[in-house]
C-alpha positions in Angstrom: 0.0 0.0 0.0 1.0 3.6 -0.5 1.1 5.2 3.0 1.7 8.7 4.1 3.2 9.4 7.6 3.1 12.7 9.3 5.3 13.5 12.3 8.7 13.3 10.6 11.0 10.8 12.3 9.6 11.3 15.8 9.1 8.8 18.6 6.2 7.2 16.9 6.6 8.0 13.3 10.2 6.5 13.0 9.5 3.0 14.4 6.2 3.1 12.4 8.0 3.9 9.2 10.6 1.2 9.8 7.9 -1.5 10.4 5.8 -0.5 7.3 8.9 -0.4 5.0 9.9 -3.8 6.3 6.5 -5.1 5.4 6.9 -3.9 1.9 4.7 -0.8 1.9 5.5 2.3 -0.1 5.9 5.0 2.6 6.2 8.8 2.3 7.2 10.7 5.4 6.3 14.3 5.8 8.9 16.5 7.6 9.3 20.3 7.9 13.1 19.9 8.0 15.1 19.5 4.8 18.0 17.9 6.7 15.6 15.0 7.6 15.4 13.9 4.0 18.5 11.8 4.0 17.5 10.1 7.3 14.0 9.3 5.9 15.5 7.9 2.7 18.0 5.8 4.7 15.0 4.0 6.2 13.7 3.2 2.7 10.9 5.8 2.6 10.3 8.8 0.5 10.5 12.3 2.0 8.0 15.1 1.5 9.4 18.4 2.9 6.8 20.9 3.9 4.6 22.0 6.8 1.3 20.6 8.1 0.0 24.2 8.2 0.2 24.2 4.3 -3.0 22.7 2.9 -1.8 22.7 -0.7 1.4 20.9 0.3 -0.5 18.3 2.4 -3.0 17.8 -0.4 -0.3 17.0 -2.9 1.5 14.7 -0.4 -1.8 12.9 0.4 -2.9 12.4 -3.3 -2.8 8.7 -4.3 -2.3 7.4 -0.8 -4.2 4.3 0.3 -3.8 5.4 4.0 -2.8 8.6 5.7 -1.5 8.7 9.3 -2.3 12.1 10.5 -1.1 13.8 13.7 -0.7 17.3 15.1 2.7 18.6 16.3 4.2 22.0 16.9 7.8 23.1 16.8 10.1 22.4 19.7 9.8 25.1 22.4 6.1 25.8 21.7 5.3 25.4 25.4 7.4 28.5 26.1 6.2 30.7 23.2 4.4 33.4 25.1 2.4 34.4 22.1 1.1 31.0 21.1 -2.4 29.7 21.8 -1.4 26.0 22.0 -4.9 24.6 21.7 -5.9 26.9 18.8 -2.7 26.2 16.9 -3.1 22.4 17.1 -6.8 22.7 16.1 -5.8 24.6 13.0 -3.5 21.8 12.0 -6.4 19.5 12.4 -8.4 21.7 10.0 -5.5 21.5 7.5 -5.6 17.7 7.6 -9.4 17.7 7.1 -9.1 20.0 4.0 -6.2 18.0 2.5 -7.9 14.7 3.0 -11.0 15.9 1.3 -9.2 17.6 -1.6 -6.8 14.7 -2.2 -9.5 12.0 -2.2 -8.0 9.9 0.5 -10.5 7.4 1.9 -8.6 5.7 4.8 -7.2 7.7 7.7 -5.5 6.8 11.0 -5.5 9.8 13.3 -3.3 10.1 16.4 -5.5 11.5 19.0 -5.2 11.0 22.8 -6.7 10.0 26.1 -9.1 12.8 27.0 -10.4 13.3 23.5 -13.9 12.1 24.6 -14.6 15.6 26.1 -13.7 19.2 25.9 -14.5 19.9 29.5 -11.9 19.7 32.3 -9.0 18.1 30.4 -6.9 21.1 30.0 -4.3 21.1 27.2 -5.8 17.9 25.8 -8.9 19.8 24.6 -7.5 20.2 21.1 -7.7 16.4 20.5 -11.5 16.6 21.1 -11.6 19.5 18.7 -9.6 17.7 15.9 -11.6 14.5 16.2 -14.8 16.4 15.7 -13.3 18.4 12.8 -12.3 15.1 11.1 -15.7 13.6 11.8 -17.2 16.3 9.5 -15.5 14.6 6.5 -17.9 12.7 4.1 -19.0 9.3 5.4 -17.0 7.5 2.7 -13.8 8.5 4.5 -13.1 5.9 7.1 -11.2 7.1 10.2 -9.5 5.1 13.0 -8.9 7.4 16.0 -6.0 6.2 18.1 -6.1 7.4 21.7 -2.8 6.6 23.5 -2.5 7.4 27.2 0.3 9.4 28.8 3.7 8.7 27.1 6.5 7.3 29.2 8.9 9.9 27.8 6.8 12.6 29.4 8.5 11.4 32.6 11.7 13.0 31.4 10.3 16.2 32.8 10.7 14.7 36.3 14.5 14.8 36.0 14.8 18.5 36.9 12.9 18.2 40.2 14.6 14.9 41.1 18.0 16.6 40.7 17.0 19.9 42.3 14.5 18.9 44.9 15.3 15.2 45.4 11.7 14.1 44.5 9.2 13.9 41.7 6.9 16.9 42.2 3.4 17.3 40.8 -0.1 18.3 41.8 -1.3 14.7 41.8 0.1 11.5 43.2 -0.7 8.5 45.5 -1.4 4.8 45.1 -4.1 4.9 42.4 -2.9 3.2 39.3 -3.0 5.0 35.9 -2.1 4.0 32.4 1.1 4.9 30.6 2.3 4.0 27.1 5.5 3.5 25.1 5.7 5.1 21.6 6.9 1.7 20.4 3.6 0.1 21.4 1.7 3.0 19.7 3.7 2.4 16.5 3.0 -1.3 16.6 -0.7 -0.8 17.2 -1.0 1.7 14.3 0.9 -0.6 11.9 -1.5 -3.3 12.9 -4.5 -1.1 12.3 -3.2 0.0 8.9 -3.4 -3.5 7.6 -6.9 -4.2 9.0 -10.1 -3.3 7.2 -11.3 0.3 7.5 -15.0 0.9 8.1 -16.7 4.0 9.5 -15.3 5.8 12.5 -13.7 3.8 15.3 -11.8 4.5 18.4 -9.0 2.5 20.0 -7.1 3.2 23.2 -3.4 2.3 23.5 -1.6 1.6 26.8 1.5 -0.4 27.9 1.3 -0.5 31.7 -0.7 0.6 34.6 1.2 1.9 37.7 0.6 4.4 40.5 2.6 7.6 41.0 4.3 6.0 44.0 5.2 3.0 42.0 6.6 5.3 39.3 8.8 6.9 41.9 10.0 3.5 43.2 10.8 2.0 39.8 12.5 5.2 38.5 14.4 5.6 41.8 15.8 2.1 41.7 16.8 2.6 38.0 18.8 5.8 38.7 20.4 4.6 41.9 18.1 6.6 44.3 16.1 3.9 46.1 13.4 5.6 48.3 12.7 8.3 45.7 9.4 9.9 46.6 6.6 11.4 44.6 5.7 14.7 46.3 2.3 16.3 45.9 2.0 20.1 45.8 -1.0 22.3 45.2 -2.1 23.2 41.7 -1.1 26.9 42.5 2.4 25.8 43.5 2.9 23.7 40.3 1.6 26.6 38.1 3.9 29.1 39.8 6.8 26.8 39.1 5.9 26.4 35.5 5.5 30.1 35.1 8.9 30.7 36.7 10.4 28.3 34.3 9.2 30.5 31.4 6.2 28.4 30.2 3.4 30.1 28.4 0.8 30.9 31.2 -2.2 29.5 29.2 -0.3 26.3 28.4 0.8 25.9 32.0 -2.7 26.2 33.2 -3.7 23.5 30.6 -1.1 21.2 32.0 -2.2 21.8 35.6 -5.9 21.1 34.7 -4.9 18.0 32.8 -3.2 16.6 35.9 -6.3 17.5 38.0 -8.3 15.4 35.5 -6.2 12.4 36.4 -7.5 12.5 39.9 -11.1 13.7 39.5 -12.1 10.9 37.1 -12.6 13.0 34.0 -9.5 11.9 32.1 -9.8 8.2 32.4 -13.6 7.7 32.4 -13.9 6.6 28.7 -10.6 4.7 28.8 -11.8 2.4 31.6 -15.1 1.9 29.7 -13.1 0.8 26.6 -10.0 -0.6 28.3 -7.4 -2.1 25.8 -5.1 -5.1 26.1 -1.9 -3.7 27.5 1.2 -3.5 25.2 4.6 -5.2 25.6 6.8 -2.3 26.9 6.5 -2.0 30.7 7.6 0.8 32.9 10.5 -1.3 34.1 11.7 -1.4 30.5 11.5 2.4 30.1 13.2 2.9 33.4 16.5 1.8 31.8 16.2 4.5 29.1 15.1 7.0 31.9 18.3 6.1 33.8 20.5 6.6 30.7 19.1 10.1 30.1 19.2 11.0 33.7 22.9 10.1 34.0 23.9 11.6 30.6 
């Protein structure tokens, strides 16, 4: 099949591209960076250089594809851009995908959405996933869409490194012994590759998770991996977390979105639909990721 992948060679798109090429598919990878072309071609894929904000570019790239894998992504450092409306910017990219899909005639789409996309109330920064899912649902009924909703990515835990080194603890506005799901990008890529080769029909939703662990278990596992047994997960107020994010230079609206997202972990909003449609867990466990965490922590 002819498959177009957005997301350049990111944490999901790279292993996804590798697997699809190995299976004999003709893969085109969209990247905004010209220097990525040689890396994309080294994987056996074709590079299409342009931005996801350019509908004409996307339309040309999508034309003739059997399947498009669409996602939203902003440039590195977007969280610290004081002039950026993060939710609105990602929602605009979703609109570009919709226009390009319709204009190119693509009939089979896999969209990388997220946990929390079932609602636009109380999920903070994840609201744009709800917006984009509903934008794509406006496409004609002959366009089949599979919405992939992964839970929190393991690599988001890299943000804990600063507080571990500076404060000797993982610090957030939630915590405790209640288990929550996490996911490896490798399991997301494997799931998407699997879905690409399955029949498409209508609009479907699939959650993706690798492991379920509590905040206190996260601290224990990561602590052991980095040689800090007894590492604690410290809970602070939302106000304290927000103040810390602001002090670090984060866009205030974006920071508020992160704080609200964390609150949704505790009040039941974030995981409500997930637990009603719980997936089989993937292969990569937190203990596996902890080795990578330790490598980054010690580098």
